[in-house]
N, C-alpha and C positions, 0 to 999 in steps of 0.2 A: 879372464879365464886363462889358465895356464895349461897348455897341452904337453903331455909327456910322451916323448917318442921312445919306443922300445925297439932295440935292434934285435931282430929275430935270431940271428946267428949267436949273439951273445947270450940270449935267453936260453937257446937250445944247449949251448955249451955249459951254462950254469946248471941246467937241469941234469945233464949227463954227469957233471962232477958231483952232484948231490946224491947220485946213485939211487934214483927213485925205484919204486917197486917194479917187479917183473911181470911179464905176461907170457903165458904159454898157450899155444893153440895146437890142438890135434886136428889135422886135416885128414879126415877119413874119406871124404867124398871126392870123386873125380868130376863133379858137375861144375859147369862154368859159373853159375850164379853163386854156388857155395864157395868155390875157390876164390872168386872175386871178393866175397864177404871176408874170407880169412885174410886175404892180402890187404884189403882196405883197413881192417882192424889192426893188422900187424904194422902197416906203415903209419897209421894214425898214432898208435902207441909209441912206436919208435921215434916219430917226430916230436912227441911229448917228452922224449928223453928216457922212456922206459926201456928196460932190457927185454927183448922179445925173442922167443924161440918158437919155431913152427916145427912140429913133429909130423912128418908125412908117413901115412900108413895105408895099407890096402889100396883102394881106388884113388886115394889122395896122392899116391906116388905118380899117377898119370900127369899131374900138374908139373912135375919136375922131370918128366921123361923127355928125352929128345924126340922131336917129331919124326915118326916113321922108324925109330930105332927098333930093330928086331932083337928078339931074345936069342941068346947063345946057350940057352939051357940044353942039357944033354937029353932029357926025356921029352917025349912027344906032348905030354899033358902041359908042361910048363911052356913049351914052345907055342902050343895052341893059345895059352893065356896071352903070350906076347903078340900073336897074330891078331887075336880078337880085341886086344886092349892096347892099341898102338900108343896112346898118350900124346903129349905135346900140348903145351899151355894154350896154344891158339886153336886147338881142335877139340876142346872139351865140349860136350853136349850140355844143354840145359837140363835141369832136374825135372822140369815140367814143361809141357807145350813144346817139346823138341820137334815133333812132327817130321821125323826123318831128316832133320837138319834145317828145315825152313824156319822153325821157331828160333833156332840159334842164330841164323843169318839175320833175322829181323831184329833180334836183341843186339847183335853186333852193329847193325846199321843205326839203331836208336842211340847206342852208346857213342858211336862216331859223331852223330849229329849233335850230341850234347857234350862233345869233347871229353868223354869219359875214357880213361885209359883202359886197355884190355888187360887180360891176365898176364901176358908176357911183360908188359910195361910195368904193371903193379909189382910183379915179382922182381924185376930189375931194380925198381925203386926201393923195395924192401931190402934187397942185398946192399944197395948203396947206403941205406940208413943203418946198416949193421945188424939186421935181423938174422938170427942164426937159423940155419936149415939143418934138420936132422932127418935122415932117411932111415926108416925102420928096417933093420937087417932081417928080422924074422919074416916079415911079409915079402921082402925082396926075394928071399929064398923060396917062399911058397909060390910066388907068382912068376918065378923065372926072370926076375929083373936083376940085372947086373950093374955095377958101378959105371961101366962104360956106356950104358944106355941112358944115364941121367945127365942133366945139364951140369955145367960147371958152376961152382959156387956152393956146393953142398959142404957144410962145415963138418959134419960128422955122420958116420954110418954106425948106428947103435940100436940097441933094443929098448924095451920098455923101462928098464931100470934107470937108464940115462934120462929118459923123459920124466920119470917120476922124481928123480933128483932135481931136475929143472923146475918141475911143477911145485915141488915142496918149497922152493925159494920164491915162487911167484905169489902174487896176491890176486891175480886174475887168471883163471884157467878155463879155456873154452874148448868145446868139442864140436867140430863142424864137419 
């Protein structure tokens, strides 16, 4: 029996040179479990050599907000959004069974026991793999979110037409 050994880095480089199909993900939710799903799919696709773009809009912007960053919006309504909606990848609530934070802590403990990376680690892995991050400027304006309240590594600040142009090039388009 002859065993063939495949070098992962060579295979990845070959996939990236062949320009495989693209994936776009719209992250609308600011929930821990949904953000995790988005980043797991994004990193998996990027590891396969696919071109991946994540478009962050509405509550999904919380995944890329700096923890505790306050809004510098001029009107009180947008400042209130910033106060009530602090964001931070490591502080996202669960979509179900949150129970005032107890459910989220339980989930994070189980993830740690199973050596599952958290959202901040998955996000960094996505950036390391070349996943493009686009922050929706329309919802940033609506919610009083400014560029300085977002994490480093955002590739573009743009609206829906930029996302649609990316999605048109992709073969997989997900809405989470």
